[in-house]
KEFI-304359 format. One record per atom (N, C-alpha, C): atom name; x negated, y negated, z negated; chain; residue in three letters. Coordinates in pm, whole numbers, plus 50000, padded with zeros to 5 digits. Layout:
BEGIN
(pt "CA",(X,Y,Z),"A","ala")
...
//
This chain:
BEGIN
(pt "N",(14774,71171,65814),"A","unk")
(pt "CA",(14916,71210,65792),"A","unk")
(pt "C",(14994,71091,65725),"A","unk")
(pt "N",(15120,71061,65795),"A","unk")
(pt "CA",(15183,70940,65746),"A","unk")
(pt "C",(15236,70958,65605),"A","unk")
(pt "N",(15253,70857,65520),"A","unk")
(pt "CA",(15283,70868,65383),"A","unk")
(pt "C",(15420,70928,65347),"A","unk")
(pt "N",(15515,70897,65423),"A","unk")
(pt "CA",(15645,70964,65395),"A","unk")
(pt "C",(15688,71058,65519),"A","unk")
(pt "N",(15608,71142,65559),"A","unk")
(pt "CA",(15643,71226,65659),"A","unk")
(pt "C",(15719,71346,65615),"A","unk")
(pt "N",(15790,71426,65689),"A","unk")
(pt "CA",(15856,71550,65642),"A","unk")
(pt "C",(15780,71660,65680),"A","unk")
(pt "N",(15767,71750,65598),"A","unk")
(pt "CA",(15692,71872,65601),"A","unk")
(pt "C",(15790,71988,65637),"A","unk")
(pt "N",(15750,72074,65727),"A","unk")
(pt "CA",(15847,72172,65775),"A","unk")
(pt "C",(15844,72280,65658),"A","unk")
(pt "N",(15963,72337,65632),"A","unk")
(pt "CA",(15963,72434,65540),"A","unk")
(pt "C",(15977,72574,65610),"A","unk")
(pt "N",(15875,72648,65561),"A","unk")
(pt "CA",(15873,72789,65633),"A","unk")
(pt "C",(15937,72882,65529),"A","unk")
(pt "N",(16037,72965,65583),"A","unk")
(pt "CA",(16100,73061,65494),"A","unk")
(pt "C",(16033,73205,65541),"A","unk")
(pt "N",(16043,73292,65428),"A","unk")
(pt "CA",(15994,73429,65452),"A","unk")
(pt "C",(16123,73524,65462),"A","unk")
(pt "N",(16135,73618,65553),"A","unk")
(pt "CA",(16250,73695,65541),"A","unk")
(pt "C",(16204,73834,65480),"A","unk")
(pt "N",(16274,73874,65378),"A","unk")
(pt "CA",(16252,73999,65310),"A","unk")
(pt "C",(16339,74111,65390),"A","unk")
(pt "N",(16269,74227,65392),"A","unk")
(pt "CA",(16334,74344,65444),"A","unk")
(pt "C",(16400,74417,65338),"A","unk")
(pt "N",(16378,74412,65218),"A","unk")
(pt "CA",(16416,74478,65096),"A","unk")
(pt "C",(16479,74378,65018),"A","unk")
(pt "N",(16594,74413,64954),"A","unk")
(pt "CA",(16661,74320,64868),"A","unk")
(pt "C",(16601,74283,64740),"A","unk")
(pt "N",(16605,74155,64690),"A","unk")
(pt "CA",(16547,74121,64576),"A","unk")
(pt "C",(16611,74156,64447),"A","unk")
(pt "N",(16537,74229,64361),"A","unk")
(pt "CA",(16600,74267,64237),"A","unk")
(pt "C",(16568,74168,64137),"A","unk")
(pt "N",(16660,74090,64092),"A","unk")
(pt "CA",(16626,73985,64002),"A","unk")
(pt "C",(16617,74037,63849),"A","unk")
(pt "N",(16729,74097,63810),"A","unk")
(pt "CA",(16740,74140,63680),"A","unk")
(pt "C",(16726,74283,63667),"A","unk")
(pt "N",(16617,74344,63670),"A","unk")
(pt "CA",(16586,74493,63688),"A","unk")
(pt "C",(16623,74548,63534),"A","unk")
(pt "N",(16621,74470,63432),"A","unk")
(pt "CA",(16649,74514,63294),"A","unk")
(pt "C",(16803,74514,63257),"A","unk")
(pt "N",(16881,74458,63352),"A","unk")
(pt "CA",(17024,74440,63325),"A","unk")
(pt "C",(17078,74583,63322),"A","unk")
(pt "N",(17163,74628,63240),"A","unk")
(pt "CA",(17240,74741,63243),"A","unk")
(pt "C",(17385,74705,63222),"A","unk")
(pt "N",(17481,74759,63292),"A","unk")
(pt "CA",(17638,74742,63276),"A","unk")
(pt "C",(17668,74792,63136),"A","unk")
(pt "N",(17747,74703,63063),"A","unk")
(pt "CA",(17803,74745,62934),"A","unk")
(pt "C",(17915,74826,62965),"A","unk")
(pt "N",(17911,74954,62900),"A","unk")
(pt "CA",(18016,75043,62933),"A","unk")
(pt "C",(18141,75012,62888),"A","unk")
(pt "N",(18150,74940,62780),"A","unk")
(pt "CA",(18284,74886,62722),"A","unk")
(pt "C",(18346,74788,62813),"A","unk")
(pt "N",(18253,74695,62879),"A","unk")
(pt "CA",(18326,74608,62973),"A","unk")
(pt "C",(18370,74673,63111),"A","unk")
(pt "N",(18292,74768,63153),"A","unk")
(pt "CA",(18333,74849,63264),"A","unk")
(pt "C",(18458,74919,63245),"A","unk")
(pt "N",(18470,74985,63138),"A","unk")
(pt "CA",(18601,75053,63092),"A","unk")
(pt "C",(18707,74944,63086),"A","unk")
(pt "N",(18686,74835,63039),"A","unk")
(pt "CA",(18786,74733,63031),"A","unk")
(pt "C",(18846,74682,63164),"A","unk")
(pt "N",(18750,74681,63257),"A","unk")
(pt "CA",(18778,74645,63401),"A","unk")
(pt "C",(18863,74756,63458),"A","unk")
(pt "N",(18840,74879,63434),"A","unk")
(pt "CA",(18924,74990,63485),"A","unk")
(pt "C",(19067,74984,63421),"A","unk")
(pt "N",(19078,74955,63293),"A","unk")
(pt "CA",(19206,74940,63216),"A","unk")
(pt "C",(19275,74822,63275),"A","unk")
(pt "N",(19211,74712,63299),"A","unk")
(pt "CA",(19281,74601,63368),"A","unk")
(pt "C",(19332,74627,63504),"A","unk")
(pt "N",(19260,74704,63574),"A","unk")
(pt "CA",(19310,74753,63705),"A","unk")
(pt "C",(19426,74832,63701),"A","unk")
(pt "N",(19456,74917,63596),"A","unk")
(pt "CA",(19559,74991,63564),"A","unk")
(pt "C",(19701,74908,63546),"A","unk")
(pt "N",(19670,74801,63470),"A","unk")
(pt "CA",(19787,74726,63430),"A","unk")
(pt "C",(19812,74604,63549),"A","unk")
(pt "N",(19721,74584,63636),"A","unk")
(pt "CA",(19732,74473,63726),"A","unk")
(pt "C",(19835,74515,63840),"A","unk")
(pt "N",(19938,74447,63858),"A","unk")
(pt "CA",(20049,74471,63958),"A","unk")
(pt "C",(19995,74464,64091),"A","unk")
(pt "N",(19875,74408,64117),"A","unk")
(pt "CA",(19825,74393,64257),"A","unk")
(pt "C",(19736,74507,64291),"A","unk")
(pt "N",(19701,74592,64206),"A","unk")
(pt "CA",(19616,74699,64225),"A","unk")
(pt "C",(19691,74799,64311),"A","unk")
(pt "N",(19635,74859,64407),"A","unk")
(pt "CA",(19692,74968,64488),"A","unk")
(pt "C",(19704,75095,64423),"A","unk")
(pt "N",(19776,75183,64466),"A","unk")
(pt "CA",(19797,75320,64413),"A","unk")
(pt "C",(19670,75393,64414),"A","unk")
(pt "N",(19589,75387,64530),"A","unk")
(pt "CA",(19458,75441,64528),"A","unk")
(pt "C",(19363,75385,64442),"A","unk")
(pt "N",(19367,75241,64405),"A","unk")
(pt "CA",(19291,75176,64304),"A","unk")
(pt "C",(19314,75226,64174),"A","unk")
(pt "N",(19441,75243,64144),"A","unk")
(pt "CA",(19475,75290,64011),"A","unk")
(pt "C",(19432,75437,63983),"A","unk")
(pt "N",(19445,75518,64081),"A","unk")
(pt "CA",(19393,75657,64082),"A","unk")
(pt "C",(19243,75663,64060),"A","unk")
(pt "N",(19175,75570,64142),"A","unk")
(pt "CA",(19020,75563,64118),"A","unk")
(pt "C",(18987,75523,63969),"A","unk")
(pt "N",(19066,75423,63925),"A","unk")
(pt "CA",(19037,75372,63790),"A","unk")
(pt "C",(19061,75496,63688),"A","unk")
(pt "N",(19167,75559,63698),"A","unk")
(pt "CA",(19202,75682,63602),"A","unk")
(pt "C",(19092,75788,63607),"A","unk")
(pt "N",(19043,75803,63739),"A","unk")
(pt "CA",(18951,75916,63746),"A","unk")
(pt "C",(18821,75860,63677),"A","unk")
(pt "N",(18782,75739,63707),"A","unk")
(pt "CA",(18652,75688,63628),"A","unk")
(pt "C",(18665,75678,63487),"A","unk")
(pt "N",(18783,75650,63434),"A","unk")
(pt "CA",(18805,75644,63292),"A","unk")
(pt "C",(18793,75771,63224),"A","unk")
(pt "N",(18839,75872,63299),"A","unk")
(pt "CA",(18850,76016,63250),"A","unk")
(pt "C",(18699,76065,63249),"A","unk")
(pt "N",(18622,76017,63346),"A","unk")
(pt "CA",(18486,76063,63360),"A","unk")
(pt "C",(18405,76007,63252),"A","unk")
(pt "N",(18438,75874,63206),"A","unk")
(pt "CA",(18374,75823,63107),"A","unk")
(pt "C",(18421,75884,62961),"A","unk")
(pt "N",(18522,75960,62963),"A","unk")
(pt "CA",(18572,76005,62831),"A","unk")
(pt "C",(18667,75910,62768),"A","unk")
(pt "N",(18729,75831,62842),"A","unk")
(pt "CA",(18816,75723,62791),"A","unk")
(pt "C",(18962,75754,62838),"A","unk")
(pt "N",(19056,75706,62760),"A","unk")
(pt "CA",(19193,75742,62788),"A","unk")
(pt "C",(19248,75648,62883),"A","unk")
(pt "N",(19312,75698,62999),"A","unk")
(pt "CA",(19358,75611,63108),"A","unk")
(pt "C",(19511,75586,63072),"A","unk")
(pt "N",(19552,75599,62954),"A","unk")
(pt "CA",(19692,75574,62916),"A","unk")
(pt "C",(19730,75422,62943),"A","unk")
(pt "N",(19850,75399,62996),"A","unk")
(pt "CA",(19902,75268,63036),"A","unk")
(pt "C",(20045,75258,62951),"A","unk")
(pt "N",(20072,75164,62863),"A","unk")
(pt "CA",(20194,75156,62809),"A","unk")
(pt "C",(20322,75150,62892),"A","unk")
(pt "N",(20420,75205,62860),"A","unk")
(pt "CA",(20540,75206,62944),"A","unk")
(pt "C",(20590,75078,62993),"A","unk")
(pt "N",(20582,74976,62892),"A","unk")
(pt "CA",(20644,74852,62932),"A","unk")
(pt "C",(20544,74776,63033),"A","unk")
(pt "N",(20417,74807,63022),"A","unk")
(pt "CA",(20333,74760,63133),"A","unk")
(pt "C",(20368,74819,63273),"A","unk")
(pt "N",(20404,74937,63275),"A","unk")
(pt "CA",(20441,75005,63414),"A","unk")
(pt "C",(20577,74947,63456),"A","unk")
(pt "N",(20658,74905,63358),"A","unk")
(pt "CA",(20790,74841,63403),"A","unk")
(pt "C",(20762,74706,63468),"A","unk")
(pt "N",(20670,74630,63383),"A","unk")
(pt "CA",(20643,74501,63430),"A","unk")
(pt "C",(20578,74503,63568),"A","unk")
(pt "N",(20486,74600,63587),"A","unk")
(pt "CA",(20411,74615,63716),"A","unk")
(pt "C",(20516,74637,63827),"A","unk")
(pt "N",(20616,74734,63790),"A","unk")
(pt "CA",(20710,74779,63905),"A","unk")
(pt "C",(20801,74646,63935),"A","unk")
(pt "N",(20833,74576,63841),"A","unk")
(pt "CA",(20932,74455,63862),"A","unk")
(pt "C",(20847,74333,63908),"A","unk")
(pt "N",(20722,74326,63897),"A","unk")
(pt "CA",(20654,74216,63938),"A","unk")
(pt "C",(20655,74106,63825),"A","unk")
(pt "N",(20675,74138,63707),"A","unk")
(pt "CA",(20687,74042,63592),"A","unk")
(pt "C",(20542,74010,63532),"A","unk")
(pt "N",(20514,73894,63545),"A","unk")
(pt "CA",(20382,73855,63479),"A","unk")
(pt "C",(20383,73811,63335),"A","unk")
(pt "N",(20286,73863,63262),"A","unk")
(pt "CA",(20284,73836,63111),"A","unk")
(pt "C",(20262,73688,63088),"A","unk")
(pt "N",(20174,73621,63182),"A","unk")
(pt "CA",(20153,73468,63171),"A","unk")
(pt "C",(20204,73420,63303),"A","unk")
(pt "N",(20270,73306,63290),"A","unk")
(pt "CA",(20323,73250,63416),"A","unk")
(pt "C",(20218,73178,63504),"A","unk")
(pt "N",(20242,73185,63628),"A","unk")
(pt "CA",(20143,73120,63729),"A","unk")
(pt "C",(20137,72979,63694),"A","unk")
(pt "N",(20031,72916,63730),"A","unk")
(pt "CA",(20000,72766,63721),"A","unk")
(pt "C",(20071,72716,63844),"A","unk")
(pt "N",(20144,72605,63811),"A","unk")
(pt "CA",(20213,72529,63930),"A","unk")
(pt "C",(20106,72416,63978),"A","unk")
(pt "N",(20078,72416,64095),"A","unk")
(pt "CA",(20006,72300,64150),"A","unk")
(pt "C",(20079,72186,64189),"A","unk")
(pt "N",(20058,72072,64133),"A","unk")
(pt "CA",(20127,71944,64162),"A","unk")
(pt "C",(20058,71870,64260),"A","unk")
(pt "N",(20117,71848,64377),"A","unk")
(pt "CA",(20040,71780,64493),"A","unk")
(pt "C",(20099,71630,64478),"A","unk")
(pt "N",(20007,71539,64462),"A","unk")
(pt "CA",(20030,71408,64467),"A","unk")
(pt "C",(20008,71340,64601),"A","unk")
(pt "N",(20082,71252,64635),"A","unk")
(pt "CA",(20058,71181,64762),"A","unk")
(pt "C",(19991,71038,64730),"A","unk")
(pt "N",(19914,70994,64808),"A","unk")
(pt "CA",(19848,70873,64790),"A","unk")
(pt "C",(19937,70762,64819),"A","unk")
(pt "N",(19964,70656,64757),"A","unk")
(pt "CA",(20059,70542,64785),"A","unk")
(pt "C",(19959,70424,64805),"A","unk")
(pt "N",(19975,70372,64922),"A","unk")
(pt "CA",(19892,70253,64944),"A","unk")
(pt "C",(19976,70130,64950),"A","unk")
//
């Protein structure tokens, strides 16, 4: 065999998905926080908000959204402004 030869890499294909972190459990507070965020996100669809409310109620949490959040969502007002991308042109 030559000194610097390439060896072929054989891959095996699994038919079942690999479970890497079988001990991992979703933190219920973070899951609830995600649903609350979906309720205040202006890009969330009506069906998505409905689903988030349903899941929060199922978890025993309050799906209450403040009135000002609803107004901001309706008007498309963001609490934090978008970042502006500055495109620079290369000068030669």
